[in-house]
C-alpha positions in Angstrom: -2.8 -39.8 -13.5 1.0 -41.2 -14.6 -0.8 -44.3 -17.0 -3.8 -42.7 -18.8 -1.5 -40.2 -21.0 1.0 -42.9 -21.7 -1.5 -45.5 -22.5 -3.1 -42.9 -25.0 0.0 -42.3 -26.9 0.8 -45.9 -26.9 -2.7 -46.4 -28.4 -2.4 -43.7 -30.6 -5.6 -42.3 -29.2 -4.5 -38.8 -28.1 -6.6 -35.8 -29.1 -7.2 -32.2 -27.8 -10.6 -33.5 -26.5 -8.8 -36.0 -24.2 -6.3 -33.7 -23.2 -9.1 -31.7 -21.6 -11.0 -34.5 -20.2 -7.8 -35.6 -18.5 -7.5 -32.0 -16.9 -11.2 -32.1 -15.9 -10.4 -35.5 -14.1 -7.4 -34.2 -12.6 -9.4 -31.2 -11.2 -11.9 -33.4 -9.7 -9.5 -36.1 -8.1 -6.6 -33.8 -7.1 -8.6 -30.5 -6.4 -12.1 -31.0 -5.4 -11.7 -34.7 -3.8 -9.0 -33.8 -1.1 -10.6 -30.2 -0.3 -13.6 -31.8 0.4 -11.9 -34.7 2.5 -9.9 -32.2 4.5 -12.6 -30.1 5.0 -14.6 -33.0 6.7 -11.9 -34.2 8.6 -10.7 -31.1 10.3 -11.6 -27.8 8.4 -15.4 -27.8 9.4 -14.6 -26.8 12.8 -13.4 -23.3 11.4 -16.9 -22.6 9.9 -16.7 -19.9 7.2 -12.7 -19.8 7.2 -12.8 -23.6 6.6 -14.9 -24.0 3.5 -12.9 -20.7 1.9 -9.6 -22.6 2.7 -10.9 -25.7 1.0 -12.1 -23.5 -2.0 -8.4 -22.0 -2.3 -7.0 -25.5 -2.8 -9.5 -26.4 -5.1 -9.3 -23.3 -7.0 -5.3 -23.3 -7.2 -5.4 -26.8 -8.3 -7.5 -25.4 -11.4 -5.3 -22.6 -12.0 -2.2 -25.0 -11.9 -3.9 -27.3 -14.3 -4.6 -24.6 -16.9 -1.0 -23.0 -16.7 0.5 -26.6 -17.1 -1.7 -27.0 -20.3 -0.7 -23.3 -21.5 2.9 -24.3 -21.1 2.9 -27.2 -23.3 2.0 -25.1 -26.0 5.7 -22.7 -25.4 8.1 -23.1 -28.3 10.5 -21.7 -26.6 10.8 -23.9 -23.7 14.4 -25.4 -23.5 14.9 -29.2 -23.4 16.2 -29.4 -20.1 13.2 -27.3 -18.2 11.0 -30.5 -19.2 12.4 -32.0 -16.2 10.8 -29.6 -14.0 7.1 -28.3 -13.0 6.7 -24.8 -12.2 4.9 -25.4 -8.6 3.9 -28.5 -7.1 1.8 -30.8 -9.6 -1.8 -31.1 -8.9 -1.0 -35.0 -7.7 1.6 -33.8 -5.2 -0.5 -31.0 -4.1 -3.3 -33.1 -3.3 -0.9 -35.8 -1.4 0.9 -32.9 0.6 -2.7 -31.4 1.3 -3.6 -34.6 2.8 -0.9 -35.0 4.9 -2.6 -34.5 8.1 -4.7 -36.8 7.7 -2.0 -39.4 7.3 -0.9 -38.2 10.6 -4.5 -38.7 12.0 -4.7 -41.9 10.7 -1.2 -43.3 12.3 -2.5 -41.7 15.7 0.2 -38.8 15.8 -2.8 -36.0 15.6 -5.7 -37.3 17.7 -8.4 -35.0 16.4 -8.4 -33.2 13.0 -10.9 -30.6 14.3 -8.5 -29.8 17.3 -5.8 -28.8 15.2 -7.8 -27.2 12.6 -6.5 -23.8 13.2 -2.8 -25.3 12.2 -4.1 -27.4 9.7 -5.9 -24.3 7.7 -2.8 -22.4 7.2 -0.7 -25.5 5.9 -3.4 -26.0 3.4 -3.5 -22.5 2.1 0.3 -22.8 1.7 -0.1 -25.9 -0.3 -2.3 -24.4 -2.3 -0.1 -21.4 -2.9 2.8 -23.6 -3.4 0.9 -25.4 -6.7 0.4 -21.9 -8.3 3.8 -20.5 -7.0 6.9 -20.3 -9.5 9.0 -22.7 -7.5 10.6 -25.3 -9.5 10.0 -28.8 -8.7 11.6 -32.1 -10.1 9.4 -33.6 -12.9 9.4 -37.3 -13.4 8.0 -37.4 -17.0 11.5 -37.4 -18.9 13.0 -40.0 -16.6 13.1 -42.6 -18.7 15.7 -40.5 -20.9 18.5 -40.7 -18.6 17.8 -43.7 -16.5 20.8 -46.4 -17.5 19.5 -49.1 -19.1 20.9 -51.5 -16.5 19.1 -50.0 -14.1 15.7 -50.4 -15.5 15.2 -53.6 -13.7 16.2 -52.3 -10.2 14.0 -49.9 -10.7 11.0 -51.8 -11.9 11.8 -53.9 -8.7 11.8 -50.8 -6.4 8.4 -49.6 -8.0 6.8 -53.1 -7.1 8.4 -52.7 -3.5 6.5 -49.3 -3.6 3.2 -50.7 -4.6 3.3 -53.4 -1.8 4.2 -50.9 0.7 1.6 -48.6 -0.2 -1.2 -51.5 0.2 0.8 -52.9 3.2 1.3 -49.6 5.2 -0.5 -47.1 3.4 -0.6 -44.2 5.8 3.2 -44.6 6.7 4.1 -44.7 3.2 2.1 -41.8 1.9 3.5 -40.0 4.8 7.2 -40.9 3.9 6.4 -39.8 0.4 4.9 -36.4 1.3 7.8 -35.5 3.6 10.2 -36.6 1.0 8.7 -34.5 -1.8 9.1 -31.5 0.9 12.4 -32.1 1.3 13.4 -32.4 -2.5 12.1 -28.8 -3.2 15.5 -27.2 -2.5 17.2 -29.5 -4.6 15.0 -28.9 -7.1 15.1 -25.2 -7.0 18.9 -25.5 -6.7 19.1 -27.9 -9.9 16.9 -25.6 -11.7 18.8 -22.4 -10.9 22.1 -24.2 -12.1 20.5 -25.3 -15.6 19.4 -21.4 -16.2 22.8 -20.1 -15.3 24.4 -22.4 -17.5 22.2 -21.2 -20.5 23.0 -17.4 -19.5 26.5 -18.5 -19.4 26.3 -20.1 -22.7 24.3 -17.2 -24.2 26.9 -14.4 -23.1 30.0 -16.6 -24.4 30.8 -15.1 -27.8 31.1 -17.3 -30.6 33.8 -18.8 -32.5 
């Protein structure tokens, strides 16, 4: 998900068709697949309510991607807003929805079916987070504010993250999901601060 768009831009192969195909792939990868996995692992014990919850997760992912595509064409969007998403992006939503499975593979949750009555509301909350208006941090413009001297350390950190993902996948994914949830309040505060600054600048009379 992080590489395909950048690779298309580097190869000068971007197109409207490619953008729509990318959204379709994201819907399958981050909407349909996680919904099926969490349903088979836990929610199917809730019978009808289980597949309804899984369907809500997939539908909210589709709505999230559609809203993202529409927002790309907004000419009035301030520059600083490019550092934020509206709601959780689809990959983050998928990772959060599968957090109970990570805990299951770590042995913290013995049986997903046993905790389905708790996992179901949690999955609904993640689905609603994707279609909410809550601002969350975006890493798309991170390269614009990284100092040049920090590029190599960050690349090294990225390589370390890949190694940890291979060696300790469930522990690493659990840490990522929890860290993302912890960052949401900071994203909201930063977004409000930028927006308040714009409002103050608009109220200040010119010379």
